[in-house]
N, C-alpha and C positions, 0 to 999 in steps of 0.2 A: 488852427495854424493860419497865419496871415497869407492872403493870396498874393502870389508873386507876379510881377509883370514878365513879359517875354524876355526883356533885357536882363532883368535880375536873375531869371532862371538860367539864361545862357551864361551869365557871369559866374554864377555858382557852379554850374556844370563844368565850365572851364577850370575853375579852381579845383574841383574834384578830380579832374583829369590830370592836372599838374601834380596833385598829391599822390595819385596813383603812379605816375611816372617816377616821382622821387622815391616812392616805396620800392619799386622794382630795382632802381639803381642802387639804393642803399642796401637792400637785402641780398642782392647778388654778391656784393663785396663782403658783407657781414657773414653770409653763409659759407663762402669759400674759406675765409679765415677761421670761422668757428669749427668747421669740419676738419680742417687741417690741424688746428690746435688740439681738437678732441682726439683725433687719431694718434697724434704724437704723445699725448698725455694718458691715453687710455680712458678718457672720461666720456662715458656713454651719454650722459646728460648734455654735454657740450656738443657732441655729434648730433643729438636730437634737437638741440637749439639751432644748429646749422640747417638741419632738415626743415625745421619750422620756418626758417628764413626763406628756404626754397618754396615752401607751400605758400607763404605770404606773397612772394614774388609772383607765383603763378596766378594767385587770386587777383592781385593788383593788375596783372596784365589783362585778365578777362574783364575786370571792372573798367579799366582804361579803354579797352576796345568798345565796350558797350556805351561809355560816355562819349567817345569820339563818334560813334555811329549816331547817337542822339544829336550831336552838334551838326552832323552832315544832313540828317533827315528831318530835323526839327521836332521830333517826337520820339518817345520811348517805344520800343518793340517789346510789349509786355511778355509775350511768349518766350522770346530769347532771354529776357532778363530773369524770368522765373527759372529757366534752365541754368543760367549762370548762378543764381542764388542757391540752387540745389547743389551745384558743384562746390560752392563755397562751404555749404553746410557739411558736405562729405569730408572736406579737408579738416574740419574740426574733429570729426570722428577718427580720421586717420591719425591725427596728432595725438588724440587721447589714447588710442590703441598703442601707439609706439611708446608713449611715456609709461603706460602701465606695464607693458611687456618688458621694456628695458629696466624699469624699476624693480619688478619682481625678480628678474634675472640677477640684478646687482645684489639684492638682498639674499638670494639663495646661495650665490657663489661667493659672497663676501668680497666683492670687487674692491681693490685698493689701487686706485689710479694715482698717477704722479700729479704733483702740484702744477698748475698752469697759469703763470703770471700773464701770459699773452691772452688767455681766455678771460681772466679777471678784468683786464683792461678793456677788452672787447665788450664784455657784458656791462661794465660801468658806462661805456659810451651808449649802449643800447638803452640802459635805464634812463639816460638823460634825453635821448632823441625820441624814442618811441612814444612816451606819454604825450609829448607835444604834438606829434604826428596824429595820434589817436584822437586827441581833443579837436584838432583842426578838421579831421575827417568827420567827426561826430557833429560838429557845428554845421558843416555843409550838408550832411545827410539829414539833420534835423530841420534845417531851413527849407530843404527841398521836399521833406517828407519821403525820403528815398530809402527803401529797404536795402537796396544793393549797396549803397555807400555806407549805410549803417552797419551792414554785415562786414564790410571791409574794415570799418572802424573797430568793430568787435574783434576781428582777427588781429588787428594791431594791438588791441588791449590784451589779448591772449599772449602776444609776443612780450608785452611789458611784464606780465605776471610770470611768464616762463623765464624771462631775463632775471627777474628778482630772485626767483627760487633757485635758478642755476647758479647765480652769483653767490647767494648765501651758502649753497652747497660747496662751491669751490673755496670760498673764504673759510668756512667752518672746517672743511677738510684740511686746508693748509695750516690752520691753527691747532687742530686737535687730532687729525688723522681719522676722525669718525665720519665715514662716508655715507652712513645710513640716512642722514638728513636729506640728501639730494633726492633719492627715489621717493621718500615719503612726501616731500614737498611736491614732487611731480604728480603724485596721486591726487593731490588737492587740485592741481591745475587741470588734470584729466576730467574731474567732476565738472569744473567750470566749462571746459571745452565741450563736453557732451551736452550740457544745458544750452549753451550758445548754438551748437549745431542743430539741436532739436528745434529751437525757435527759428533759426534761419531756414530750416527745411520747410516749416509751416508758414513762413512769411510773417512771423509774429515778433521778430526781433525789434525790441524797443530799447533805445539808449536812455541813460539817465539825463535829466535836464542839464543843459549846459550852463555853467556859471558865466556871467559876463566878465 
């Protein structure tokens, strides 16, 4: 990895902070709308998506606080950042647990939710915005060699996958009435989330090479 100057490190850290702040603002709005639409339609996966937005907001707040502290103090507090990384990893496990439990419940009871045009529109927006945000975070984290920012990027990537799976579930259900695809897709996301959580816990989280 190329050695960065103090100025470059500060510039990238500020960019990471701005991305964390945007993540909080976007996900708060997204979460409120998703949970409201999910409750109205009886779509557990949409409620889960809204809860994931809340988890990502909490993670971004912690990341933002650590980055702001770096800018004030001029260096990273490794002990505090390791604790923050542990918390981020736990959120992956919480998300995986929710998706699995909710998916099993839906399959057992044969849940038949109502169609949710509002939910579909919200998820389309997320599928557009979240990949861009994840790539931007990944670039900053890779440039800094920063596990904390990379973990936040991975959390955003989880949101992308969850958005796609939930969107496919809602669209497929609206077209066919077959709701089983949503919990099954959720199980795949859970496997990915557990893997990312494990790597974040051990500080081994490595993002793919960023394309120019």
